[in-house]
C-alpha positions, 0 to 999 in steps of 0.5 A, spaced: 601 648 728 602 654 734 607 659 733 612 661 738 613 669 740 616 669 747 622 664 748 627 662 753 634 659 752 635 655 758 643 653 759 649 653 764 652 660 763 659 657 765 658 652 759 663 655 754 661 651 748 653 653 750 654 660 751 658 660 744 652 657 740 647 661 744 651 668 742 651 666 734 644 663 735 641 670 738 644 674 733 641 670 727 634 670 731 634 678 732 630 679 726 625 675 728 620 680 732 621 675 738 622 676 746 628 672 748 630 671 755 635 667 758 635 662 764 641 660 768 642 653 771 649 655 774 649 656 782 644 661 785 648 668 787 653 668 782 653 674 778 651 674 770 656 671 766 659 677 760 658 671 755 650 672 755 648 677 749 647 684 752 640 684 749 638 678 752 634 679 758 636 674 764 630 671 767 628 668 774 623 662 775 617 666 776 618 670 770 617 663 766 609 663 765 610 669 760 614 665 755 611 659 751 617 655 749 624 653 752 630 651 748 635 648 752 642 648 750 647 643 752 647 635 754 641 631 756 643 633 763 641 640 761 635 638 758 633 634 764 633 640 768 629 644 763 624 639 762 622 640 770 621 647 768 617 645 762 613 641 766 612 645 772 610 651 768 606 647 762 611 650 757 613 646 750 621 644 750 626 643 745 633 642 745 640 644 742 645 638 743 652 641 745 653 635 750 656 628 748 650 623 747 644 627 746 638 622 746 634 628 748 637 634 745 636 633 737 637 640 734 644 639 731 648 646 733 651 646 726 644 648 723 640 651 730 638 657 727 635 655 721 632 649 725 629 654 730 626 659 725 622 653 722 620 651 729 618 658 731 614 659 725 610 653 726 614 647 722 615 642 727 613 635 730 610 635 737 610 629 742 608 628 749 613 624 754 611 620 760 613 623 767 614 619 773 611 621 780 614 619 786 611 619 793 614 617 800 609 615 805 604 618 801 599 617 807 602 622 811 600 629 810 607 632 809 609 626 805 615 628 800 613 628 792 617 629 786 618 628 778 622 625 773 623 624 766 628 619 765 628 615 771 628 614 779 634 610 782 634 606 789 641 605 791 645 603 798 648 610 800 654 605 803 658 602 798 660 595 797 654 591 800 648 589 797 641 592 798 634 588 799 628 592 795 622 589 795 617 591 790 609 590 789 605 592 783 598 594 784 598 591 791 601 585 788 607 582 791 613 581 785 619 580 788 625 582 793 631 584 789 638 583 792 644 587 789 646 594 788 639 597 787 633 598 782 631 603 777 624 604 775 624 608 768 620 611 763 620 610 755 624 616 755 629 613 760 629 606 757 636 609 753 639 611 759 641 608 766 636 602 765 639 600 758 646 600 761 643 595 766 641 591 761 634 593 760 630 594 753 629 600 749 621 603 749 619 607 744 617 613 747 609 613 745 609 607 749 605 608 756 609 603 760 615 603 765 621 598 765 623 596 772 631 594 772 635 591 778 642 594 778 647 588 778 642 583 781 645 578 786 641 572 782 642 572 775 634 570 774 632 577 777 630 580 770 627 587 767 620 587 767 615 592 763 609 594 766 603 598 764 604 606 766 597 606 769 600 601 775 602 603 781 609 600 784 610 600 791 618 599 794 620 598 801 628 597 803 631 592 808 636 595 811 640 594 818 640 599 824 642 606 822 643 604 814 639 608 809 638 608 802 639 614 797 633 616 791 636 619 785 631 622 780 634 623 773 641 622 776 640 628 781 640 626 789 632 627 792 631 624 798 633 618 803 629 612 804 629 608 811 626 601 812 620 604 815 618 608 809 614 606 803 616 609 796 610 609 791 611 610 784 606 612 778 605 616 772 604 623 773 597 626 770 601 631 766 606 630 761 612 634 758 611 636 751 617 636 746 618 639 740 622 636 735 624 639 728 620 637 722 625 631 720 625 628 727 625 620 726 626 616 733 629 610 730 634 614 726 636 617 733 637 610 735 641 608 729 645 614 730 647 614 737 648 607 738 651 606 732 646 601 729 648 598 722 656 600 723 662 596 724 666 599 729 672 594 728 673 596 721 672 603 722 679 603 727 686 604 724 
């Protein structure tokens, strides 16, 4: 396997837990003959946090092509932000979990230095993860496009009212969904928003999308799994002056009007995840979802 010499730690420097872990890890990696950089997710224009190790160089986005591994420190939200950088610059990514759930960040912070040294020296598992690519009004020259590792969510901006969302797959009409919104998720995102809406869990190496209505008005409007080579077209039925919101991986992306056409398909490029040698996806599910554990008997 490939070894790594130039690594980036990506985190929010205002995250005390993450910076505490970074300082410990940096001290233990100092003797590994590495070029170590730090990419900060806090707001542009903020001053450099004094909690960043002095010998660690803070880098900007234009410096990223000089590095060959991104190490995200934080929760799944930080990992998703890091994954967008990894995709944009075609850099492998791994994550140290300093958040709550940690489906994507699978390095235990208590053994982070030991695990990272193994990864840096080529002892790891590599996995490609599917990405969603969206386009709004794709036939227009100035169409808006974006990417998501987890999911895209379409929701009414005004609260308390249903939204009507018409879906087609490969130009075949599927349904008009009435409810609070609609989620299209990758296998990676099948354990995120889509799961909370009643969607199935997809193993990450399955090339498919899951389509899940959010709180559907009709009980027979059920989740649907389709091949990733399909193209999904979405339009929304809104009143005068109303708009719908589009979120990519939980972040605001754009607004959608009744005249817009949203196209969703698989990206031609992937995010390359780097896992520890002992990584087991089903072990992650058992641990994070408490499979096989009786929570009732564990409570006092």
